[in-house]
C-alpha positions as CSV (number, residue, x, y, z in Angstrom):
1,M,98.7,96.2,94.4
2,S,95.6,95.7,92.3
3,S,92.7,93.3,93.3
4,T,93.7,91.1,90.3
5,E,97.3,90.8,91.5
6,D,96.1,90.0,95.0
7,K,93.8,87.2,93.7
8,I,96.6,85.8,91.5
9,K,99.1,85.8,94.4
10,G,96.4,84.2,96.5
11,N,95.7,81.4,94.1
12,T,99.4,80.8,93.7
13,N,99.9,80.6,97.5
14,E,97.0,78.3,97.9
15,A,98.3,76.0,95.2
16,V,101.8,75.9,96.5
17,G,100.5,75.4,100.0
18,K,98.4,72.4,98.9
19,I,101.4,70.9,97.2
20,K,103.6,71.4,100.3
21,Q,100.9,69.8,102.4
22,G,100.7,66.8,100.1
23,I,104.5,66.4,100.0
24,G,104.6,66.7,103.8
25,E,101.9,64.1,104.2
26,A,103.6,61.7,101.7
27,T,107.1,62.1,103.3
28,D,105.8,62.2,106.9
29,N,107.2,65.7,107.4
30,P,104.9,67.6,109.8
31,R,106.9,70.8,109.4
32,L,106.4,70.9,105.6
33,K,102.7,70.0,106.0
34,E,102.2,72.8,108.6
35,E,104.1,75.3,106.3
36,G,101.8,74.3,103.5
37,Q,98.7,74.9,105.7
38,R,100.0,78.4,106.6
39,Q,100.7,79.2,103.0
40,E,97.2,78.1,101.9
41,I,95.6,80.3,104.6
42,K,97.8,83.2,103.4
43,G,96.5,82.6,99.9
44,D,92.9,82.6,101.1
45,A,93.5,85.9,102.9
46,Q,95.0,87.4,99.7
47,Q,92.0,86.4,97.7
48,V,89.7,88.0,100.3
49,K,91.7,91.1,100.1
50,G,91.3,91.2,96.3
51,D,87.6,90.7,96.7
52,V,87.3,93.5,99.2
53,K,89.2,95.8,96.8
54,D,86.8,94.9,94.0
55,T,83.8,95.6,96.2
56,L,85.1,98.9,97.4
57,K,86.0,100.0,93.9
58,K,82.5,99.1,92.7
59,G,81.0,101.1,95.6
60,I,83.2,104.1,94.8
61,D,82.4,103.9,91.1
62,R,78.7,104.0,91.9
63,A,79.0,107.0,94.2
């Protein structure tokens, strides 16, 4: 998977996670809120993975 794909999936997971958290909060559903938090964290990690790939590619291209 390319760094761009990782970043797109990360952004999507973050957005969906935030939505789930909001719905969980509004409906007093702790399970949905927690699921949203986990999904948002997953999205953050995917974006970091994309950033690392970009950094490594830049380093390799310079070598």
